[in-house]
C-alpha positions in Angstrom: 0.0 0.0 0.0 2.8 2.4 0.9 4.6 1.8 -2.3 1.4 2.4 -4.2 0.9 5.7 -2.5 4.5 6.6 -3.1 4.1 5.9 -6.8 1.0 8.0 -7.0 2.6 10.9 -5.2 5.4 10.9 -7.7 2.8 11.4 -10.4 1.5 14.6 -8.8 1.5 17.5 -11.2 1.0 21.3 -10.9 -2.8 20.8 -11.3 -2.8 18.7 -8.1 -1.0 21.4 -6.1 -3.3 24.0 -7.6 -6.3 21.9 -6.5 -4.9 21.9 -2.9 -5.4 25.7 -2.8 -9.2 25.4 -3.6 -8.8 28.0 -6.4 -12.5 28.6 -6.9 -13.0 29.5 -3.2 -9.9 31.7 -3.3 -11.2 33.6 -6.4 -14.4 34.4 -4.6 -12.4 35.5 -1.6 -10.2 37.7 -3.8 -13.3 39.4 -5.3 -14.4 40.4 -1.8 -10.9 41.5 -0.9 -10.7 43.6 -4.1 -14.0 45.3 -3.3 -12.7 46.0 0.2 -9.6 47.7 -1.3 -11.5 49.9 -3.7 -14.1 50.9 -1.1 -11.4 52.0 1.3 -10.3 54.9 -0.8 -11.6 57.7 -3.0 -8.3 57.7 -4.9 -6.9 54.8 -6.8 -5.5 51.8 -5.1 -1.7 51.7 -5.5 -0.8 49.0 -8.1 1.7 47.4 -5.7 -1.0 46.9 -3.0 -3.6 45.8 -5.6 -1.3 43.2 -7.1 0.9 42.0 -4.2 -1.6 42.5 -1.5 -4.1 40.3 -3.2 -1.4 37.8 -4.1 -0.4 37.7 -0.5 -3.9 37.1 0.7 -4.4 34.4 -2.0 -1.2 32.6 -1.0 -2.2 32.5 2.7 -5.7 31.4 1.8 -4.3 28.7 -0.5 -2.0 27.6 2.3 -4.9 27.2 4.7 -6.8 25.3 2.1 -3.9 22.9 1.6 -3.8 22.2 5.4 -7.6 21.5 5.2 -6.9 18.9 2.5 -4.3 17.2 4.8 -6.6 17.2 7.9 -9.7 16.1 5.9 -8.0 13.5 3.7 -9.7 10.5 5.3 -13.1 12.2 5.3 -12.6 13.3 1.7 -12.0 9.7 0.6 -15.5 8.8 1.9 -17.4 11.6 0.1 -18.4 11.6 -3.6 -17.8 15.3 -3.9 -14.2 15.1 -2.6 -12.9 11.5 -3.1 -10.8 12.5 -6.2 -8.9 15.2 -4.3 -5.1 14.8 -4.6 -4.5 13.6 -1.0 -7.6 11.4 -0.9 -6.3 9.5 -4.0 -2.7 9.5 -2.8 -1.3 11.6 -5.6 0.2 14.0 -3.1 1.5 12.9 0.3 0.5 14.7 3.5 4.1 15.8 4.1 4.5 17.3 0.6 1.1 19.1 1.1 2.2 20.6 4.4 5.5 21.8 3.0 3.6 23.4 0.1 1.1 25.0 2.6 4.0 26.4 4.7 5.8 27.8 1.6 2.6 29.4 0.4 1.8 30.9 3.8 5.3 32.3 4.4 5.3 33.8 0.9 1.9 35.4 1.5 3.0 36.8 4.8 6.2 38.2 3.3 4.3 39.9 0.5 1.8 41.4 2.9 4.5 42.7 5.2 6.6 44.2 2.4 3.8 45.7 0.2 1.0 46.4 2.5 1.3 46.8 6.3 1.8 44.7 9.4 -1.8 44.9 10.5 -3.0 43.3 7.2 -0.4 40.6 7.6 -1.3 39.7 11.2 -5.1 39.8 10.4 -4.4 37.5 7.5 -2.4 35.1 9.7 -5.3 35.1 12.3 -7.7 34.2 9.5 -5.4 31.5 8.2 -5.1 29.9 11.7 -8.8 30.3 12.3 -9.7 28.3 9.2 -6.8 25.8 9.1 -6.5 25.1 12.8 -9.6 26.1 14.8 -12.2 25.3 12.2 -10.7 22.4 10.3 -8.7 20.8 13.2 -11.3 21.2 15.9 -14.7 22.8 15.3 -15.6 20.8 12.2 -15.7 17.6 14.2 -16.8 19.1 17.6 -20.1 20.9 17.1 -23.0 21.2 14.5 -22.5 25.0 14.9 -19.0 24.5 13.3 -19.7 26.6 10.2 -21.3 29.4 12.2 -18.3 29.8 14.6 -15.7 29.0 12.0 -17.3 31.2 9.4 -15.6 34.3 10.8 -12.3 33.3 9.3 -13.8 33.0 5.9 -15.5 36.3 6.2 -12.2 38.3 6.7 -11.1 39.1 3.1 -13.0 42.4 2.6 -11.5 43.5 5.9 -8.0 42.5 4.8 -8.4 44.4 1.5 -9.7 47.5 3.3 -6.8 47.4 5.9 -4.2 46.8 3.1 -5.1 50.2 1.7 -6.1 52.2 4.7 -3.9 50.7 7.4 -6.7 50.7 10.0 -9.9 49.0 10.9 -13.2 50.9 10.8 -16.9 50.2 10.9 -17.4 49.8 7.1 -15.2 46.8 6.5 -16.5 45.1 9.7 -20.0 45.5 8.1 -18.7 43.7 5.0 -17.4 40.9 7.3 -20.8 40.7 8.9 -22.5 40.2 5.5 -20.3 37.3 4.7 -20.6 35.9 8.2 -24.4 36.0 7.9 -24.2 34.5 4.4 -22.0 31.5 5.3 -24.6 29.3 7.3 -27.4 29.3 4.7 -24.7 28.9 1.9 -23.1 25.9 3.5 -26.1 24.3 5.2 -27.8 24.0 1.8 -24.8 22.0 0.6 -24.8 20.0 3.9 -28.5 19.0 3.2 -27.6 17.9 -0.3 -24.6 15.9 1.1 -26.2 14.8 4.3 -25.7 11.0 3.9 -22.0 11.6 3.0 -21.4 13.7 6.1 -23.2 11.1 8.2 -21.0 8.4 6.7 -17.9 10.4 7.5 -19.1 11.1 11.1 -19.1 14.9 10.7 -21.7 16.6 12.9 -23.2 18.9 10.3 -26.5 20.3 11.3 -28.7 18.2 9.0 -27.0 15.1 10.4 -27.4 16.0 14.1 -30.7 17.9 14.1 -32.4 16.8 10.9 -33.3 18.5 7.6 -36.4 20.3 8.8 -34.5 22.0 11.7 -31.7 23.0 9.3 -34.1 24.4 6.7 -35.7 26.6 9.4 -32.3 27.9 10.3 -31.4 28.5 6.7 -34.6 30.6 6.3 -33.9 32.5 9.5 -30.2 33.3 8.6 -31.3 34.3 5.1 -33.7 36.9 6.7 -30.8 38.1 8.8 -28.6 38.3 5.7 -31.2 40.4 3.9 -31.4 42.9 6.7 -27.6 43.1 7.2 -27.1 43.5 3.4 -29.1 46.7 3.5 -27.0 48.3 6.2 -24.3 49.7 3.8 -27.1 52.0 2.4 -28.4 52.8 5.9 -25.0 54.1 7.0 -24.4 56.0 3.7 -21.7 53.7 2.6 -23.5 53.0 -0.7 -26.2 54.5 -2.8 -29.6 53.6 -4.4 -28.0 51.3 -7.0 -26.6 49.0 -4.3 -29.8 49.2 -2.3 -31.8 48.0 -5.3 -29.4 45.2 -6.1 -29.2 44.1 -2.5 -33.0 44.0 -2.2 -33.5 42.0 -5.4 -30.6 39.6 -4.8 -31.7 39.1 -1.1 -35.3 38.5 -1.9 -34.3 35.9 -4.5 -32.1 34.2 -1.9 -35.1 34.3 0.5 -37.3 32.8 -2.2 -34.8 29.9 -2.6 -34.7 29.4 1.2 -38.5 29.3 1.3 -38.6 26.8 -1.6 -36.1 24.7 0.3 -38.1 24.9 3.5 -41.3 23.9 1.7 -39.6 21.1 -0.3 -41.6 22.2 -3.3 -38.9 21.6 -5.9 -36.5 18.8 -6.6 -32.8 19.4 -5.9 -33.7 22.6 -4.1 -30.7 22.3 -1.7 -28.0 22.2 -4.3 -29.8 24.9 -6.3 -29.9 27.1 -3.2 -26.2 26.5 -2.6 -25.3 27.4 -6.2 -27.4 30.6 -6.1 -25.8 31.6 -2.9 -22.4 31.7 -4.6 -23.8 34.0 -7.4 -25.5 36.1 -4.7 -22.3 37.0 -2.9 -20.4 37.6 -6.1 -23.1 39.9 -7.5 -23.7 41.7 -4.2 -20.0 42.7 -3.9 -19.8 43.7 -7.6 -22.9 45.9 -7.0 -21.1 47.5 -4.0 -18.1 48.3 -6.2 -20.1 49.7 -9.1 -22.2 51.8 -6.8 -19.1 53.2 -5.1 -17.7 54.5 -8.4 -21.0 55.9 -9.5 -21.1 57.9 -6.2 -17.6 59.2 -6.8 -18.6 60.5 -10.2 -21.8 62.3 -9.0 
């Protein structure tokens, strides 16, 4: 068995190491980080901060994702969604993945310290440790509220982008963090319902496994209502204008509609469709924030 794993690990290519970084997740994080950067200033973002700041955040996020692959490799092998991941199939060894994660994280921290500021670097490190150590290493297996508590680490990118430009923390980026924090439970619990049997097989205490689908659907609906309210706050504090308000209302009501459909069980595959919509929701909401910001500047 060991020789087979060794042979597979030698076949690992750059695509396997790229997959360790969870690139699709990192891209969504970088979009929110970019928006945080542009919202932090009325002038242009310096190109060094724009390029190397986001590269540093991406490297740290990729390093945390690689650690997640290592810790979850046995769980990943049991789940249809993840059983072809590089560590689950043995194409990359845990040792190689950890070295890769360390190099990525150190490179990211170096870039942030050189091209942004120390506060951004330490906040990014806290986010990295929150996801890779606290959530993946402990919370995921300890409580059905794992995604709620651990979601704070994944909500940090707009704050990191803001601080990279401004050098300080203020209410506006914390509000952006709150939006992602409220978005995370309905986003992930919809996927957890869709993959309930797999999480049960892997002995992961996701909410649908421990409390049932109905209980989870109620909480998805409640969190979506909270998200709708929170998403309107940027307009309430004059951080954004009418364009963002209209977009946030339309996107939020559509999310609420999907949460209601999921709760009622009136459509097939509602859980995975709600999950997929939630990704588009966050992407479009932050794009609306950015477009609205520049419209306000030109008025």
